[in-house]
C-alpha positions in Angstrom: -61.8 50.6 -4.7 -60.0 52.4 -2.0 -60.5 51.8 1.7 -59.8 49.3 4.4 -60.3 45.7 3.6 -61.2 43.2 6.3 -58.5 40.5 6.2 -59.7 36.9 6.2 -58.3 34.4 8.7 -56.5 31.8 6.6 -56.3 28.4 8.4 -53.7 26.9 6.0 -50.2 27.0 7.3 -46.8 26.1 5.9 -45.7 22.5 5.2 -42.3 20.9 5.5 -40.2 20.3 2.3 -37.7 17.5 2.5 -35.0 17.2 -0.2 -33.0 13.9 -0.3 -29.9 13.3 -2.4 -31.0 15.7 -5.2 -28.7 15.8 -8.3 -29.2 17.8 -11.5 -27.1 18.1 -14.7 -27.5 19.4 -18.2 -25.7 17.1 -20.5 -22.2 16.6 -19.1 -22.4 19.7 -16.9 -23.3 18.8 -13.3 -25.2 21.7 -11.7 -25.3 20.3 -8.1 -25.3 16.8 -6.7 -26.4 15.0 -3.6 -28.2 18.0 -2.1 -30.2 17.1 1.0 -32.0 19.6 3.3 -35.3 20.1 5.1 -37.2 23.4 4.9 -39.0 23.5 8.3 -42.7 24.2 8.1 -43.7 27.9 8.4 -40.1 29.0 8.7 -38.1 31.4 6.5 -35.0 29.8 4.8 -32.5 31.5 2.5 -30.3 29.9 -0.2 -27.1 31.7 -0.9 -24.3 31.0 -3.4 -22.1 32.5 -6.1 -23.6 33.3 -9.4 -24.0 30.3 -11.6 -24.3 27.7 -8.8 -27.9 26.7 -9.8 -30.0 28.4 -7.2 -32.8 29.2 -9.6 -32.5 25.7 -11.0 -33.1 24.4 -7.5 -36.3 26.3 -7.2 -37.6 25.0 -10.5 -36.8 21.5 -9.4 -38.8 21.9 -6.2 -42.0 22.7 -8.1 -41.4 19.9 -10.7 -40.6 22.2 -13.6 -37.2 20.5 -14.0 -36.7 16.8 -13.4 -33.6 15.8 -11.3 -31.2 13.1 -12.4 -31.8 11.4 -9.0 -33.0 12.2 -5.6 -36.4 13.1 -4.2 -38.5 16.1 -3.0 -41.0 15.1 -0.4 -44.1 17.3 0.3 -47.0 16.0 2.3 -45.9 12.4 1.7 -45.6 12.8 -2.1 -42.3 12.8 -4.0 -42.6 15.7 -6.5 -40.0 14.2 -8.8 -42.2 11.2 -9.5 -45.5 13.0 -10.1 -47.0 13.7 -13.5 -50.1 15.3 -15.0 -52.9 16.1 -12.6 -51.0 15.0 -9.5 -48.1 17.4 -10.2 -50.7 20.1 -10.9 -52.3 19.6 -7.5 -48.9 19.8 -5.7 -48.1 23.0 -7.5 -51.1 24.6 -6.0 -49.3 24.5 -2.7 -46.7 26.9 -4.1 -46.6 30.6 -4.7 -43.7 32.1 -6.6 -42.3 35.6 -6.7 -40.2 36.0 -9.9 -37.2 38.3 -10.2 -39.0 41.0 -12.1 -42.5 40.3 -10.8 -43.4 38.7 -14.2 -46.4 40.9 -14.6 -48.5 41.0 -17.8 -47.7 44.4 -19.3 -51.2 44.8 -20.9 -53.1 44.1 -17.7 -53.5 46.5 -14.7 -52.4 45.4 -11.3 -55.8 44.2 -10.3 -56.2 41.9 -13.3 -52.6 40.7 -12.9 -53.3 39.7 -9.3 -56.7 38.2 -10.1 -55.3 36.1 -13.0 -54.4 32.9 -11.0 -57.9 33.0 -9.3 -59.6 33.2 -12.7 -57.4 30.6 -14.2 -57.4 28.0 -11.4 -60.6 28.5 -9.4 -64.4 29.0 -10.0 -64.8 31.8 -7.6 -67.3 34.6 -8.4 -66.0 38.0 -9.3 -67.2 39.3 -5.9 -65.1 36.7 -4.2 -62.1 37.4 -6.5 -62.4 41.1 -5.7 -62.3 40.6 -2.0 -59.3 38.3 -2.2 -57.4 40.6 -4.6 -58.0 43.7 -2.5 -57.0 41.8 0.6 -53.7 40.7 -0.9 -53.0 44.2 -2.3 -53.5 45.7 1.2 -51.2 43.1 2.7 -48.4 44.3 0.4 -49.2 48.0 0.6 -50.7 48.5 -2.9 -54.4 49.2 -2.1 -55.5 52.1 -4.3 -53.1 51.2 -7.2 -55.5 48.6 -8.8 -55.8 50.5 -12.2 -52.1 51.1 -12.7 -50.2 49.2 -15.4 -46.8 47.6 -14.7 -45.1 50.1 -16.9 -46.5 53.0 -14.8 -45.0 51.9 -11.5 -41.6 51.5 -9.9 -39.6 48.3 -9.7 -40.4 48.0 -6.0 -44.1 48.2 -6.6 -43.8 45.6 -9.4 -42.2 43.3 -6.9 -45.0 43.8 -4.4 -47.6 43.3 -7.1 -45.9 40.0 -8.0 -45.9 39.0 -4.4 -49.6 39.8 -4.0 -50.3 37.6 -7.0 -48.2 34.8 -5.4 -50.4 35.0 -2.3 -53.9 34.9 -3.9 -54.3 31.1 -3.8 -53.2 31.1 -0.1 -50.1 28.9 -0.8 -48.4 26.9 1.9 -45.0 27.3 0.3 -43.7 30.6 -1.2 -40.5 30.7 -3.3 -38.7 34.0 -3.8 -36.2 34.2 -6.7 -33.8 37.0 -5.9 -36.6 39.4 -4.6 -33.9 42.1 -4.0 -32.7 42.1 -7.6 -32.8 45.6 -9.1 -33.8 47.4 -5.9 -31.9 50.0 -4.0 -30.9 49.2 -0.3 -33.8 51.2 1.1 -36.4 49.3 -0.9 -34.6 46.1 0.0 -35.0 46.9 3.7 -38.7 47.6 3.2 -39.1 44.4 1.2 -37.3 42.4 4.0 -39.8 43.8 6.6 -42.7 42.9 4.3 -41.5 39.3 4.0 -41.2 39.0 7.8 -44.6 40.6 8.3 -46.2 38.2 5.8 -44.6 35.2 7.3 -45.9 36.3 10.8 -49.5 36.5 9.4 -49.8 33.5 7.1 -47.3 31.1 8.6 -46.3 29.7 5.1 -43.0 28.1 4.4 -40.7 30.6 2.7 -37.5 29.9 0.6 -35.6 32.9 -0.6 -32.8 32.8 -3.2 -30.6 35.9 -2.8 -27.1 37.4 -2.9 -27.9 40.0 -0.3 -25.9 39.3 2.8 -27.6 42.1 4.8 -30.9 40.4 4.2 -29.5 37.0 5.2 -28.4 38.4 8.5 -31.8 39.6 9.6 -34.6 37.8 7.7 -34.3 34.0 7.8 -34.5 31.3 10.4 -32.2 29.1 8.3 -29.5 29.6 5.7 -27.9 27.3 3.1 -24.9 27.9 0.8 -24.3 26.3 -2.6 -20.8 26.1 -4.0 -19.0 23.9 -6.5 -22.0 21.6 -7.1 -22.5 21.0 -3.4 -24.6 22.3 -0.5 -21.8 23.4 1.8 -24.1 24.1 4.8 -27.7 24.4 5.7 -29.0 25.2 9.1 -29.9 28.0 11.6 -28.5 31.4 10.5 -26.4 31.6 13.7 -24.5 28.5 12.7 -23.7 29.7 9.2 -22.5 33.1 10.3 -20.3 31.4 13.0 -18.9 28.9 10.5 -15.1 28.3 10.1 -15.5 27.1 6.5 -13.3 29.3 4.2 -15.9 29.5 1.4 -18.6 30.6 3.9 -16.3 33.3 5.3 -15.3 34.5 1.9 -18.8 34.7 0.6 -20.2 36.4 3.6 -17.3 38.8 3.7 -17.5 39.6 0.0 -13.7 39.4 -0.6 -11.5 38.0 -3.4 -9.3 35.8 -1.2 -10.7 32.3 -0.8 -12.0 29.3 -2.7 -14.4 31.4 -4.9 -12.9 32.7 -8.1 -14.2 34.9 -11.0 -15.3 31.7 -12.7 -16.1 30.0 -9.4 -13.3 27.5 -9.6 -9.9 28.5 -8.2 -6.6 26.7 -8.0 -6.3 24.9 -4.6 -2.7 26.0 -4.1 -3.7 29.7 -4.7 -6.5 29.3 -2.2 -4.2 28.0 0.5 -1.8 30.9 -0.2 -4.5 33.5 0.1 -5.8 32.0 3.3 -2.3 31.9 4.8 -1.9 35.6 3.9 -5.1 36.3 5.8 -3.9 34.2 8.8 -6.7 31.6 8.2 -6.2 27.9 8.0 -8.8 25.7 6.3 -10.4 25.1 9.6 -9.5 28.2 11.5 -11.9 29.1 14.3 -14.3 31.8 13.3 -12.9 34.3 15.9 -9.6 34.3 13.9 -11.2 34.8 10.6 -12.0 38.5 10.8 -15.6 37.6 9.7 -18.2 39.4 11.7 -20.7 37.3 13.7 -24.4 37.5 13.1 -24.3 41.0 14.4 -27.7 42.4 13.4 -30.6 41.5 15.5 -33.3 39.3 14.0 -35.9 41.4 12.1 -39.3 41.2 13.9 -42.8 41.8 12.5 -43.8 45.5 12.4 -46.0 47.3 14.8 -49.6 46.1 14.5 -48.8 43.0 12.4 -50.5 39.9 14.0 -47.9 37.4 15.2 -48.3 33.6 15.0 -47.3 31.7 18.1 -44.0 30.9 16.5 -43.2 34.6 15.9 -44.4 35.5 19.4 -41.9 33.1 20.8 -39.1 34.6 18.6 -40.1 38.1 19.8 -40.1 37.1 23.4 -36.6 35.5 23.1 -35.4 38.8 21.5 -36.7 40.7 24.5 -39.6 42.3 22.6 -42.2 41.1 25.1 -45.8 40.2 24.4 -47.6 41.7 21.4 -50.4 44.1 22.0 -52.3 45.1 18.9 -52.8 48.8 18.5 -56.1 50.5 17.6 -56.8 50.4 13.8 -55.3 53.3 12.0 -57.1 55.1 9.1 -56.2 53.8 5.6 -53.3 55.5 4.0 -53.3 56.7 0.4 -51.5 54.6 -2.2 -47.9 55.5 -2.6 -46.9 57.5 -5.6 -44.5 56.2 -8.1 -42.5 57.5 -11.1 -43.1 55.6 -14.4 -40.4 53.1 -15.3 -39.9 51.2 -18.6 -41.7 47.9 -18.6 -39.3 45.0 -18.0 -38.9 42.0 -20.2 -40.9 39.2 -18.8 -39.6 35.7 -18.3 -41.5 32.5 -19.3 -43.9 31.8 -16.5 -46.5 29.8 -18.5 -45.8 26.7 -16.4 -47.0 28.6 -13.3 -50.1 30.3 -14.8 -51.2 27.7 -17.4 -54.2 25.4 -17.0 -54.0 21.7 -16.1 -53.1 19.8 -19.2 
């Protein structure tokens, strides 16, 4: 099964996701309230926030797995929060999801794991499935590892296999739930490049939940921050990194002084004292905060990766000039990997199950 695979040209591109006044609680505990934002079509957005602020709950609400208390999620003129049965099932086909641990079936090899959504949700022939699976495996750098089991590969390879499976139905929206979880900084850097390369090729709308500030500096077009049941900010990455909001500066700086405490909540008087000691007022200008600006340049698609018009414009603004595709290179052998214990899988039956 080794060898170069001819990539298909996928005409489907990303769609806009508009969230209006979304509120979610479990019993008396409010997770977040009145969240409003728009994920621009085909762009990469990142959602940051301290642990326990409901970022993963937000992802589940977008796909209709959880019902909000109020608010709406508009995708192609349909409010996901009101859909049921077959209508909800059809909207979910627009989504691909990369779970934290890849959520691979331990008894299946990588080929069958990636082929599973095609066999479950389509009537394609095995020849068509094979072409699609190998194409997606090549896109994530796993061609040649088809027969390996999840327990025989590294954590980074499991992430890439999970990503290949998220791509097989050519989704228009891809959700990443802490893709950097459990990876060392070098693998995170490779994964960041892969995410940018994929966005340049397929033009889907990406939403990434992460704690990794380094990734947030170089990967997304837009960044949002959840804190104390509110969406503090959402907009272009440059705006967030230049923000004078104390919670934004504290989170991006990874320091103890500021509104975020060990249990998220912190006494207001203590916050003011800490900010005063740092020489920061509640609305101090960013240049007095000690917080670094965006700093790192925007990550661009790698050499030889086709660029959509949007990414070509980004590259030209960054001074990278026009893209000239190099001559095809010979296919490389699949990367080697040391065996790792098979991870516990999370419940993903909602994503893989048939229409009920």
